[in-house]
KOLFIVEX-363860 format. One line per 5 residues: for each residue x negated, y negated, z negated of N, C-alpha, C, O, CB. Coordinates in pm, whole numbers. Atoms other than C-alpha are relative to their C-alpha. Last residue first. Glycine has a CB too. Example, Ala and Ser with C-alpha at 12.3 -4.5 7.8 and 13.67 -1.06 7.14 Angstrom:
BEGIN
82 119 6 -1367 106 -714 77 -109 -73 26 -220 -90 -41 -46 142; -89 119 0 -1230 450 -780 -90 -120 0 -194 -118 -66 99 -3 -125
***
This chain:
BEGIN
-93 58 -98 10021 1502 10993 -55 24 139 6 -17 238 23 -152 -25; 64 56 -117 9854 1711 10723 107 -53 95 219 -3 95 -88 106 71; -15 145 4 9982 1777 10374 -78 -67 112 -147 -167 91 -45 -54 -134; 134 54 19 9851 2134 10374 -3 -152 3 -110 -213 5 -93 55 105; 63 -67 114 10194 2284 10321 -136 -61 -31 -173 -76 -147 -16 151 28
-69 46 123 10354 2026 10548 -67 61 -122 -92 -8 -222 152 39 2; 42 138 30 10094 2090 10818 65 -55 -125 3 -129 -201 31 -90 117; 139 -6 46 10152 2467 10802 -48 -140 -38 -112 -158 -142 -91 61 111; -4 -52 137 10528 2416 10827 -140 6 -59 -159 -25 -177 65 140 -3; -57 105 86 10481 2193 11131 4 45 -145 -27 -33 -236 142 -37 47
102 104 14 10248 2449 11293 49 -111 -93 -26 -160 -177 -37 -59 138; 97 -53 97 10502 2724 11223 -111 -102 -22 -158 -119 -135 -59 134 50; -64 3 132 10779 2525 11394 -94 51 -109 -88 4 -222 128 83 1; -2 137 50 10550 2457 11690 58 -7 -140 9 -81 -225 79 -90 95; -115 81 -37 10490 2830 11738 -9 -140 -61 -74 -159 -164 130 69 -44
-128 -34 60 10143 2989 11713 111 -95 44 88 -183 127 -12 -1 -151; -75 -92 -86 9839 2979 11938 141 30 -51 216 101 14 -75 128 15; -19 57 -135 9648 2676 11802 91 85 90 137 37 193 -133 -16 68; -86 119 -2 9716 2799 11442 18 -59 141 130 -99 175 -59 -106 -91; -116 -19 -86 9569 3147 11502 87 -124 15 179 -125 97 83 112 -54
39 -57 -129 9218 3084 11369 117 4 97 101 -27 215 -57 140 -20; 71 105 -74 9333 2849 11091 -38 49 140 -34 -28 237 -126 -43 -77; -98 104 -32 9588 3107 10974 -66 -112 83 -8 -158 182 61 -58 -129; -75 -45 -118 9325 3381 10998 104 -104 41 129 -122 160 68 135 -28; 92 0 -113 9090 3196 10759 74 37 129 54 -25 233 -116 98 -25
19 140 -37 9373 3123 10516 -89 -11 124 -66 -95 211 -60 -80 -117; 99 69 82 9457 3493 10512 -14 -144 49 22 -174 163 -138 73 4; 137 -9 -48 9777 3595 10688 -95 -71 -97 -53 -159 -172 -13 -60 142; 58 -114 72 10099 3631 10489 -144 26 47 -216 107 -11 86 128 20; 62 45 125 10183 3277 10606 -44 115 -91 -92 91 -202 94 -88 -74
128 65 -24 10243 3387 10964 -73 -30 -129 -196 -21 -135 20 -127 79; -2 137 53 10522 3620 10851 -140 -59 15 -236 -6 -40 48 -3 -150; 0 91 -116 10609 3955 11003 18 -144 -45 124 -204 -31 113 39 99; -118 86 16 10512 4157 10696 -7 -105 110 -105 -179 120 5 -65 -145; 11 136 -48 10272 4439 10786 131 -72 -28 239 -15 -9 -33 -4 152
-127 62 -33 10209 4777 10623 -25 -143 47 -132 -199 21 97 2 -121; -97 -105 -23 9927 5023 10569 139 -53 30 230 23 62 7 90 -120; -55 -40 129 9702 4763 10408 103 111 14 158 158 -86 63 -119 -69; -142 -38 0 9489 4722 10722 43 49 -139 -27 128 -202 26 111 105; -78 98 75 9159 4537 10672 148 36 -12 225 -36 -76 -14 -136 65
45 1 139 8945 4836 10773 84 -93 -87 103 -69 -206 -146 -41 -7; 111 92 25 9145 4883 11095 -34 -3 -150 49 33 -233 35 -143 50; 125 -67 38 9353 5199 11141 -117 -92 -26 -228 -44 -52 -37 94 105; 106 50 -89 9636 5032 11336 -137 60 -33 -223 71 55 -9 -153 -9; 94 -111 -20 9896 5253 11168 -119 -42 85 -178 39 156 72 119 66
106 27 -99 10118 4978 11020 -97 119 5 -142 168 -98 -76 -130 -35; 120 -81 23 10451 5044 10848 -100 -25 111 -64 -31 228 35 149 -8; 5 -130 -66 10705 4763 10882 -134 68 -29 -232 4 -65 21 -15 152; 115 -81 37 10822 4459 10686 3 132 76 108 195 87 -3 25 -152; -32 -142 16 11055 4185 10808 -129 80 -19 -236 38 26 78 53 123
36 -50 132 10956 3822 10737 42 146 -22 53 191 -137 63 -87 -106; -113 -77 50 11139 3707 11053 -21 52 -142 76 81 -213 27 116 91; -93 87 73 10901 3422 11140 112 79 -69 185 23 -151 61 -102 95; -100 -63 85 10591 3593 11275 86 -98 -77 35 -186 -148 -68 92 -96; -124 75 -23 10413 3413 11559 114 56 -84 231 44 -48 38 3 150
37 131 -56 10057 3513 11470 123 -88 23 118 -209 2 -75 17 132; -34 104 97 10196 3792 11251 -29 -141 52 13 -240 -8 -76 23 -130; -139 43 -18 10198 4026 11552 40 -112 -96 138 -182 -71 93 118 -19; -63 -2 132 9817 4042 11538 141 -57 15 158 -176 43 -84 -81 -106; -23 132 59 9694 4128 11885 59 18 -139 102 128 -175 94 -87 89
-93 9 113 9546 4438 12050 10 -145 -47 -83 -224 -31 -45 92 -116; -28 141 26 9377 4531 12379 103 -7 -112 208 58 -104 51 -73 128; -140 43 -3 9253 4892 12365 11 -149 -33 -57 -198 -123 84 84 -98; -59 30 130 8887 4943 12448 145 -43 15 184 -105 114 -80 -109 -72; -57 -120 61 8795 5112 12776 63 -24 -135 138 60 -184 -106 103 -13
-83 -77 -92 8561 4836 12896 47 129 -68 -33 201 -127 -77 32 131; 68 -90 -92 8422 4648 12599 100 74 87 215 98 48 -88 99 -76; -77 -123 -18 8587 4348 12436 -71 86 104 -102 39 214 148 -30 43; 46 -81 -112 8381 4059 12297 78 132 4 91 201 -97 -152 26 -10; 138 -44 21 8592 3856 12057 -42 78 124 38 98 215 -15 86 -130
42 65 125 8923 3673 12052 -147 30 -29 -214 -46 -99 87 47 -117; 86 -80 88 8983 3765 12418 -43 -81 -122 -98 -190 -108 -124 50 76; 139 42 0 9276 3580 12574 -80 85 -97 -26 131 -198 -13 -150 -35; 77 -59 109 9625 3703 12664 -147 -38 19 -201 -28 129 17 155 -3; 135 -47 -30 9864 3496 12872 -64 61 -124 -27 30 -237 -86 -115 54
-14 -135 -56 10241 3456 12849 -136 58 38 -144 159 108 92 -3 122; -107 2 -98 10214 3158 12612 24 141 49 53 230 -31 -33 -94 118; -21 143 -18 9881 3208 12439 102 -17 112 70 -1 230 -135 -75 33; -94 40 -105 9856 3561 12301 14 -151 2 35 -214 -103 137 68 -21; -106 86 51 9545 3658 12107 89 -41 117 42 -57 230 -59 -125 -72
-60 94 -95 9290 3932 12157 107 -84 -69 148 -56 -181 61 75 121; 106 51 -86 9048 4159 11968 52 -101 102 -24 -149 186 -69 115 72; -18 -1 -145 9279 4230 11677 -121 -52 76 -208 -119 20 119 -82 36; 129 54 -40 9187 4321 11316 -3 -2 153 -75 77 215 -120 86 -58; 34 96 106 9528 4380 11159 -139 -60 22 -178 -154 -46 7 69 -138
112 -41 83 9623 4538 11490 -24 -107 -106 -8 -226 -80 -128 23 86; 49 81 113 9947 4522 11684 -126 60 -60 -144 182 -59 108 -12 -108; -27 -41 139 10002 4689 12020 -62 -96 -102 -154 -172 -74 -53 140 -23; 116 38 80 10022 4539 12369 32 26 -147 128 -29 -201 -40 -150 23; 72 -121 40 10293 4735 12552 -127 -29 -79 -200 62 -117 -34 83 121
-78 -69 104 10543 4447 12578 -70 126 -51 -25 185 -149 138 36 53; 6 70 129 10282 4239 12762 71 74 -112 25 72 -226 59 -136 14; 56 -86 104 10241 4501 13039 -2 -65 -138 -46 -3 -235 -139 39 38; 126 -74 -5 10528 4489 13104 -103 -82 78 -67 -152 172 20 140 66; 15 -94 -110 10797 4226 13042 -132 76 -15 -221 35 -89 6 -74 137
132 -6 -63 10869 4057 12708 -6 110 106 34 224 81 -108 23 -106; 21 -144 -11 11232 3984 12625 -126 20 83 -127 -8 203 125 75 63; 23 -54 -133 11204 3616 12533 -18 150 -8 -92 200 -93 -123 -66 66; 86 -118 -3 11350 3446 12228 -14 48 144 74 24 227 56 113 -91; -12 -81 -120 11509 3109 12155 -104 112 -3 -208 102 -68 -17 -86 126
-92 -112 24 11574 2932 11827 24 83 126 134 135 146 132 -53 -53; -137 40 -28 11404 2614 11957 101 112 -15 201 113 57 9 -55 136; -50 112 78 11052 2752 11981 144 -30 37 191 9 145 -88 -124 22; 30 128 -64 10986 3099 12118 48 -111 -91 114 -84 -192 67 -10 141; -62 121 53 10969 3436 11942 -46 -123 77 -165 -140 104 -33 -16 -149
105 96 31 10876 3731 12163 67 -128 -48 151 -184 22 -93 -27 125; -32 143 -3 11115 4024 12167 -123 -83 -36 -205 -43 -119 114 -32 -97; 98 66 -86 11011 4378 12255 34 -148 19 25 -202 129 -6 69 136; 136 -36 41 11178 4584 11981 -108 -70 82 -226 -61 48 -19 148 11; 23 56 134 11513 4410 12027 -143 25 -47 -201 -56 -120 99 60 -100
13 145 -14 11502 4483 12402 -31 -65 -135 -113 -158 -142 128 -60 59; 128 27 -67 11436 4854 12337 -23 -149 12 -134 -196 -14 -3 66 140; 107 -25 96 11718 4873 12081 -136 -31 62 -222 -90 -3 3 147 -49; 25 -143 20 11959 4711 12325 -114 16 -100 -182 -81 -134 -34 70 135; 113 -64 -67 12052 4347 12277 -6 150 -24 46 199 -125 -129 -63 -46
-49 -62 -124 12397 4209 12191 -111 79 71 -85 143 173 56 -107 93; -73 -123 33 12310 4134 11827 53 73 123 107 183 111 114 -32 -93; 93 -107 37 12044 3887 11942 71 132 -29 16 239 -3 -80 -42 -122; -21 -118 -85 12301 3673 12124 -89 118 -36 -89 219 34 -22 -38 143; -137 -50 19 12337 3399 11860 29 127 81 127 198 54 101 -109 39
-11 -72 126 11957 3355 11853 138 63 -17 149 174 -69 -28 -94 -117; -27 87 114 11950 3259 12220 19 84 -125 55 202 -117 124 -88 26; -117 -30 81 11787 3495 12472 14 -103 -112 -85 -141 -174 -11 142 -60; -3 84 120 11544 3424 12757 133 20 -72 239 18 -10 -21 -150 37; -130 58 28 11491 3710 13007 -3 -78 -131 -52 -28 -232 109 109 -5
-111 -91 26 11128 3772 13093 129 -76 -28 132 -199 -22 -32 91 -117; -105 50 88 10860 3557 13256 114 101 -13 161 157 87 54 -133 51; -100 86 -63 10574 3753 13413 110 -37 -99 129 30 -201 61 69 124; -120 -74 -39 10281 3886 13212 106 -97 53 108 -215 16 56 82 -119; -121 77 24 9933 3730 13209 120 84 43 115 150 147 -3 -137 76
-109 -16 -95 9598 3906 13184 117 -88 -41 119 -145 -150 44 149 9; -12 -145 -23 9257 3902 13016 109 29 102 83 88 207 29 74 -132; -135 -39 -37 9139 3537 13015 4 149 32 -83 200 104 51 -84 122; -30 -26 -142 8798 3499 12850 147 42 18 204 111 -67 -93 110 55; -69 113 -62 8765 3336 12507 43 23 144 112 -60 202 -87 -118 -5
-86 74 92 8506 3586 12384 59 -122 71 -14 -200 134 -79 -43 -126; 72 85 95 8364 3778 12681 101 -71 -90 218 -82 -55 -89 -103 73; -48 138 12 8554 4062 12847 -84 -75 -104 -117 -21 -209 151 -3 -40; 44 71 120 8410 4391 12973 55 -143 3 59 -207 108 -156 -1 -10; 132 57 -18 8618 4569 13236 -42 -64 -132 40 -73 -224 -2 -106 117
56 -69 -116 8935 4778 13263 -137 -58 37 -197 -18 137 96 -11 119; 87 83 -84 9046 4680 12914 -60 82 112 -110 193 90 -112 -64 -83; 144 -18 17 9331 4888 12774 -79 -85 98 -32 -115 208 -37 148 17; 66 68 -110 9703 4828 12715 -151 2 -25 -196 -32 -135 52 -146 17; 77 118 35 9891 5074 12494 -63 -59 124 -59 1 231 -108 34 -105
83 64 -100 10152 5347 12520 -73 -122 -53 -29 -184 -150 84 -39 118; -68 88 -92 10281 5560 12235 -98 -65 97 -218 -39 91 76 -106 -75; -60 109 77 10092 5699 11937 74 -97 91 88 -214 57 -106 -74 -80; -82 87 -84 9981 6039 12066 72 -104 -84 145 -70 -177 102 83 79; 73 111 -60 9697 6177 11851 87 -96 79 50 -213 93 -106 54 90
38 106 93 9889 6389 11603 -58 -122 71 -48 -234 20 -99 52 -100; -120 56 62 10080 6614 11844 -34 -119 -90 48 -210 -106 73 107 -81; -78 81 -94 9772 6665 12061 119 -67 -67 147 -184 -40 49 86 115; -122 -71 -32 9550 6783 11774 90 -89 84 110 -206 50 72 47 -129; -99 -8 107 9232 6578 11792 117 85 45 136 107 165 48 -141 -42
-118 -80 -36 8913 6580 11995 93 9 -120 48 33 -232 -42 141 49; 13 -142 27 8682 6298 11894 127 73 42 234 13 52 -29 25 -149; 136 -37 39 8604 5933 11961 -17 148 -25 -130 196 -31 -40 -76 -122; 67 -64 -112 8913 5844 12164 -139 51 -36 -215 90 53 -10 -97 116; 145 -2 16 9163 5747 11895 -64 78 115 -8 176 163 -40 62 -136
43 -94 102 9516 5680 12019 -151 -1 -9 -217 -63 75 51 143 30; 86 60 101 9721 5476 12265 -35 102 -107 53 174 -155 68 -123 -64; -41 -38 134 9853 5657 12571 -97 -57 -101 -218 -43 -85 9 153 -13; 21 -141 31 9757 5462 12879 56 29 -137 99 -61 -209 -151 37 7; -88 -48 106 9814 5131 13056 -25 149 -21 -34 225 75 149 -27 35
-79 -115 -39 9542 4960 13260 78 47 -122 43 15 -235 -90 114 56; -52 -85 108 9375 4622 13250 63 125 58 89 133 178 102 -77 -86; 65 36 126 9165 4386 13460 38 95 -113 -40 117 -206 37 -142 -38; -77 80 95 9270 4562 13782 -81 -33 -125 -177 37 -157 127 72 -38; -2 139 -45 9056 4679 14077 72 -93 -98 69 -215 -81 65 -9 135
134 56 12 8967 5013 13915 -5 -149 34 -92 -221 -15 -96 75 89; 20 48 136 9337 5087 13872 -135 -68 -18 -149 -162 -95 14 115 -99; -84 119 20 9388 5109 14249 -24 -60 -137 -36 -182 -151 149 36 17; 63 107 -78 9095 5348 14294 77 -131 -17 17 -239 -22 -8 39 149; 119 42 75 9235 5563 14012 -69 -115 72 -116 -210 8 -97 119 -19
-44 101 96 9576 5576 14184 -118 -53 -82 -114 -166 -130 107 58 -94; 4 136 -54 9406 5749 14479 41 -107 -100 -3 -222 -88 88 -8 121; -136 48 -22 9334 6070 14289 -2 -148 35 -74 -227 -27 87 25 -126; -74 22 124 8972 6178 14335 138 -57 33 165 -97 146 -78 -96 -94; -48 -128 53 8747 6324 14605 73 -17 -133 58 66 -223 -116 96 -16
-104 -51 -90 8658 6034 14834 63 130 -48 129 200 29 -57 20 137; -79 106 -64 8460 5831 14577 117 51 85 227 -3 75 -90 -84 85; -140 -45 -1 8345 6131 14370 91 -91 83 212 -66 92 52 6 -141; -7 -137 -51 7973 6084 14445 145 46 17 177 118 111 -75 96 -94; 31 9 -143 7998 5707 14395 15 137 67 68 148 177 -143 -56 22
-116 62 -65 8171 5760 14061 -21 -8 151 71 17 229 27 -141 -58; -104 -104 -8 7893 6001 13961 126 -54 66 190 16 144 33 54 -141; 42 -98 -99 7628 5741 14045 105 110 18 133 152 130 -135 61 -41; -19 51 -136 7811 5465 13861 -35 102 107 34 112 208 -82 -125 21; 100 96 -42 7837 5657 13532 22 -35 148 97 32 218 -143 56 -22
102 -53 -90 8163 5820 13426 -102 -108 37 -69 -227 41 66 56 127; 124 -24 72 8349 5691 13118 -112 57 88 -221 84 39 26 94 -115; 55 128 46 8637 5529 13310 -134 17 -70 -211 -79 -80 99 -69 -93; 79 61 -107 8698 5859 13490 -70 -126 -47 -182 -154 -4 89 -31 119; -63 54 -118 8824 6019 13168 -97 -63 98 -216 -79 68 102 -100 -39
-73 125 21 8654 6244 12915 59 -48 131 63 27 228 -91 -107 -59; -86 30 -114 8519 6597 12890 81 -124 -33 159 -126 -129 93 121 33; -140 29 32 8231 6610 12642 77 -29 128 24 -91 220 11 -120 -98; -27 -53 135 7883 6766 12665 144 -26 -46 196 46 -132 -97 -62 -100; -15 119 83 7809 6551 12975 30 35 -146 39 -54 -230 111 -89 56
-119 -4 86 7673 6858 13157 3 -121 -93 -97 -154 -157 3 130 -82; -38 139 29 7404 6757 13411 126 -7 -87 199 -106 -82 23 -77 129; 117 74 46 7233 7096 13413 34 -143 -40 -28 -199 -130 -106 -1 109; 78 62 -108 7568 7276 13436 -115 -82 -58 -111 -123 -174 92 -89 88; 132 -61 -20 7679 7502 13150 -83 -60 111 -193 -13 136 17 142 26
10 -41 -140 8051 7418 13174 -136 62 33 -147 143 125 24 -119 92; 93 -113 0 8082 7418 12795 -19 52 142 -32 172 164 51 114 -92; 18 -65 -129 8247 7079 12745 -103 112 -10 -208 95 -71 -42 -101 107; 134 -54 -22 8382 6956 12411 -8 75 133 85 148 169 -41 93 -116; 1 -144 25 8712 6770 12450 -140 52 28 -197 20 132 106 73 87
110 -66 -65 8727 6390 12416 2 147 -39 18 180 -157 -135 -65 -38; 70 -90 90 9055 6217 12340 -117 56 79 -116 52 202 93 115 -55; -4 65 131 9271 5947 12490 -61 91 -106 -32 79 -225 145 -36 -37; -47 -91 103 9165 6059 12838 5 -78 -131 -79 -165 -154 -91 126 -11; 50 13 137 9126 5759 13066 65 102 -90 181 86 -128 24 -142 -53
77 124 9 9155 5763 13442 -60 -18 -138 -177 -56 -153 88 -120 35; -41 72 121 9257 6127 13458 -86 -123 -15 -207 -113 -35 -10 91 -126; -144 28 -2 9244 6277 13806 47 -81 -119 151 -147 -112 77 130 5; -42 38 -135 8877 6298 13899 148 -36 7 193 -99 102 -30 111 97; 3 147 -7 8786 6295 13527 41 -49 139 65 -169 157 -139 -52 -35
-131 49 42 8896 6661 13519 9 -154 4 118 -210 11 31 48 -142; 22 87 116 8584 6746 13721 134 -62 -38 195 -133 42 -107 -112 30; -14 143 -31 8652 7038 13953 -20 -78 -128 -11 -22 -238 140 -31 64; -1 92 116 8568 7406 13962 19 -143 48 -12 -177 163 -132 13 -82; -50 132 -39 8633 7698 14201 6 -88 -125 75 -54 -221 141 11 69
-112 56 77 8419 7997 14101 35 -139 50 -54 -219 78 -33 -4 -150; 39 109 90 8205 8143 14381 123 -52 -76 233 -58 -21 -68 -116 81; 34 -55 131 8304 8481 14529 -38 -105 -102 -49 -75 -221 -112 96 14; -96 -101 44 8296 8355 14890 -47 60 -133 -164 97 -146 18 110 108; 17 -137 -51 8062 8058 14913 110 91 -53 168 66 -158 -139 55 -40
-31 -99 104 8166 7695 14863 -10 139 62 51 166 165 143 -25 -60; -23 -134 -54 8010 7418 15074 20 98 -116 -59 101 -211 -117 45 91; 122 -51 -63 8043 7084 14893 35 137 60 147 185 42 -120 10 -103; 93 113 11 8323 6871 14750 -133 34 67 -209 -55 106 -23 -37 -148; 143 -30 19 8574 7132 14868 -85 -127 2 -84 -203 99 -48 97 108
71 -6 -128 8936 7026 14822 -151 12 -27 -201 -36 -128 30 -126 86; 142 -2 31 9178 7086 14535 -70 18 133 -33 105 211 -38 113 -104; 92 -108 -36 9515 6984 14672 -132 -14 -76 -176 -125 -106 -26 2 151; 127 14 70 9819 6778 14570 -88 122 28 -42 236 16 22 -16 -153; 42 -127 59 10114 6739 14808 -139 -19 -61 -219 -98 -11 -1 115 105
-73 -25 125 10289 6410 14885 -29 136 -62 45 180 -150 148 -13 24; -141 -22 -38 10153 6413 15244 83 43 -121 163 136 -113 9 107 110; -14 6 -145 9798 6449 15103 143 36 38 189 147 9 -102 95 70; -142 -6 -33 9705 6383 14742 13 -22 150 -35 -121 204 83 -107 -81; -57 106 -83 9345 6461 14654 149 24 21 200 136 6 -73 -7 136
-146 -9 -3 9128 6656 14411 54 -116 84 1 -227 80 60 -3 -146; -63 124 41 8758 6735 14423 150 19 6 198 130 29 -45 -120 89; -126 48 -58 8580 7067 14437 36 -139 -52 -6 -180 -160 113 97 -31; 8 -24 -144 8232 7214 14385 127 -45 71 139 -30 193 -27 147 29; -105 -78 -66 8199 7066 14039 -28 25 148 -109 -44 210 132 -70 -15
63 -11 -132 7884 6959 13851 94 84 87 61 198 122 -145 64 -8; 63 131 -19 8041 6833 13525 -81 -2 130 -130 -107 171 -92 -33 -120; 147 -3 -4 8267 7137 13553 -51 -142 18 9 -222 90 -51 93 115; 79 123 -14 8633 7185 13462 -148 33 15 -196 133 -39 22 -93 -121; 78 54 111 8820 7511 13518 -76 -127 36 -104 -156 153 -98 105 -50
120 60 -59 9095 7596 13767 -78 -75 -109 -27 -172 -165 37 -97 118; 120 -72 43 9332 7820 13571 -128 -54 63 -235 4 45 15 146 33; 14 10 145 9642 7596 13579 -127 69 -50 -168 47 -164 121 60 -69; 50 129 45 9597 7550 13953 -27 -10 -148 -122 -74 -191 95 -106 37; 127 -17 70 9632 7924 14034 -53 -129 -63 -153 -126 -134 -103 55 96
115 -74 -54 9897 7952 13906 -16 -34 148 84 -51 218 18 153 -20; -23 -144 3 10141 7676 13807 -130 69 44 -228 2 75 120 41 93; 46 -94 -101 10030 7322 13734 42 144 -28 32 192 -141 -150 -8 11; 32 -114 86 10234 7075 13530 -30 119 92 60 178 150 117 33 -99; -51 -125 -54 10215 6768 13755 -45 113 -92 -164 128 -120 -50 23 146
78 -118 35 10180 6431 13584 65 122 64 188 133 66 -11 18 -155; -45 -127 -58 10292 6087 13698 -94 113 -38 -216 100 -31 9 -11 153; -100 -54 92 10270 5754 13514 57 132 52 172 165 25 114 -101 -22; 14 72 126 9953 5608 13668 97 52 -105 64 56 -224 22 -149 21; -38 139 -18 9962 5881 13932 -10 -69 -135 -31 -3 -236 143 -13 59
8 25 -143 9841 6241 13979 42 -143 35 39 -182 151 86 100 76; -50 133 -32 9761 6331 13618 -22 -28 148 -133 -17 199 -70 -109 -88; 106 75 -66 9723 6706 13580 57 -135 39 164 -141 98 -56 77 126; -33 102 -100 9943 6904 13342 -126 -70 51 -229 -75 -16 96 -104 -60; 51 -41 -130 9854 7233 13173 26 -105 109 20 -74 228 61 133 41
130 -66 17 9883 7124 12808 -61 42 134 -184 50 146 15 122 -91; -13 -129 69 10160 6878 12895 -138 64 -5 -235 10 49 104 93 72; 113 -92 -6 10160 6506 12983 32 129 -74 97 127 -178 -126 -66 -60; 63 -44 124 10489 6326 13032 -113 99 26 -106 182 116 103 63 -91; 78 112 54 10605 6122 13333 -77 40 -125 -157 -38 -175 91 -118 -31
-72 81 99 10720 6432 13521 -91 -113 -47 -206 -123 -5 46 87 -121; 59 131 23 10630 6655 13817 84 -78 -101 206 -81 -90 -14 -79 133; -92 112 22 10708 7028 13830 -74 -129 -33 -180 -125 -96 98 32 -112; -66 2 130 10446 7263 13973 91 -119 -14 91 -208 72 -103 0 -111; -145 8 -1 10206 7319 14264 56 4 -142 -7 60 -232 60 113 83
-43 -3 140 9836 7255 14312 150 -26 -2 196 -132 38 -78 -107 -88; -92 103 44 9755 7344 14673 33 19 -148 53 131 -194 129 2 84; -136 -45 27 9447 7547 14757 84 -116 -50 32 -217 -96 1 116 -103; 21 -134 54 9096 7509 14900 134 64 -37 163 176 5 -93 -5 -123; -92 -29 109 9151 7211 15130 -18 145 -45 -18 236 38 147 -25 43
-109 -92 -31 8838 7155 15339 90 21 -123 41 32 -235 -57 136 50; -118 73 -46 8629 6843 15276 120 89 29 231 39 48 -34 -76 123; -24 127 69 8298 7034 15254 121 -71 63 131 -83 185 -126 -90 6; 87 110 -38 8333 7379 15417 36 -125 -80 148 -137 -128 11 -28 152; -67 128 -27 8493 7674 15242 -104 -105 36 -210 -113 -26 85 -46 -123
84 119 -1 8370 8038 15251 85 -123 33 173 -117 118 -115 16 102; 69 24 -127 8615 8313 15161 -86 -125 -13 -83 -191 -116 103 -15 117; 0 -128 -71 8786 8474 14862 -63 -13 138 -76 85 211 142 53 12; -18 5 -145 8702 8179 14635 -6 140 60 -90 221 21 -105 -92 65; 117 -34 -80 8745 8221 14260 35 3 149 146 41 187 -57 136 -43
-43 -18 -138 8984 8062 14006 -125 22 86 -223 -53 75 83 -123 51; 47 100 -94 8912 8103 13637 51 32 139 108 139 162 -154 -8 -1; -30 -17 -141 9044 8288 13333 -58 -114 83 -79 -225 34 150 8 22; -133 -55 -22 8869 8274 12997 23 22 149 -68 61 221 108 -93 -58; -99 107 -4 8571 8040 12986 142 52 18 231 -24 58 -32 -97 111
-15 65 131 8277 8263 12882 107 -109 -4 112 -186 -99 -130 -59 -40; 85 -55 106 8208 8523 13152 31 -61 -137 33 9 -238 -145 -23 33; 136 52 -8 8503 8439 13377 -81 58 -116 -26 129 -200 -2 -156 -4; 75 37 120 8817 8649 13416 -137 -57 34 -203 -14 129 -16 122 -91; 57 -112 74 9023 8649 13736 -83 -53 -117 -103 -174 -130 -86 90 92
21 29 142 9249 8429 13946 -56 124 -67 2 232 -58 133 -46 -70; -54 -99 93 9211 8469 14324 -30 -43 -142 -133 -106 -168 -58 141 29; 62 -1 134 9157 8229 14612 67 107 -85 174 158 -53 13 -140 -68; 146 2 -11 9217 8219 14990 -73 -1 -134 -195 -11 -138 -42 -119 79; 48 -58 -125 9585 8304 15036 -153 12 4 -206 106 63 47 -83 116
90 -111 29 9686 8255 14671 -63 58 127 -121 167 121 73 107 -75; 90 24 111 9841 7905 14693 -104 111 -19 -217 83 -56 80 -16 -127; -46 -75 116 9986 7957 15039 -104 -12 -111 -225 -7 -86 25 148 37; 102 -90 56 9891 7680 15284 56 71 -123 107 4 -213 -130 -78 -36
***
């Protein structure tokens, strides 16, 4: 199917350019193919087509506008991406789709001016849609979203999600997010065993390996596998690591980022800048268990290293 065979790009009344139908389309029919280069990075005109895949759309795809009451969905068919009719589309009608059909979780909200009666006022990810809308979109969204829905967690760009922000400022690397509500003490996920390293071999590691080490007892370290290596630090965390498992320290809502306090097993005493944004954050962190408050030390003591427990007991004269 040629991209411009049945649609045309022209001006809309209040949304800049848009894509319009040149003929009638039946429900389920492919309207046009979205073409462009595919990469792991998001761009201003990219569309997410996999957990770590984005296609930077050429015309006409880059001009297909969002609507909270769309007439199109999106699907991948034979490794090609199409907008397909969600309902009957008349000739001359603007082609619209819901951006949440392809993006599981936007890390920002953009004001919506689609003008539909059921407008959500903000454009966000699929995870923020209500059950009825999800049911409506069931067969008209990217298949990777259906896969993610079945998991406890998902990986996305970490950043604030309460307001639209400049793209360059909001991206803070990858993070791990809750795919369902978790109660306090509930198991979240477990990562597989990574390569074990002795202290004498630390200087042989790559920069990435050095940045994703987990301290073990007996002067040994583990190179943490995904998704564990993508769990970010917070001075006010909602989870704690126990072995290779993560448990909820408090109630965690669906869509919230999973975070831990790296000081729980801190022994290196190195200092780094902290951007967690929590109220208790001082702007920096020293990787040392004993820089934690007395209350936090007691909270994390069951989850820390044996050598730290022994030091804690000596300090407090406990056996």
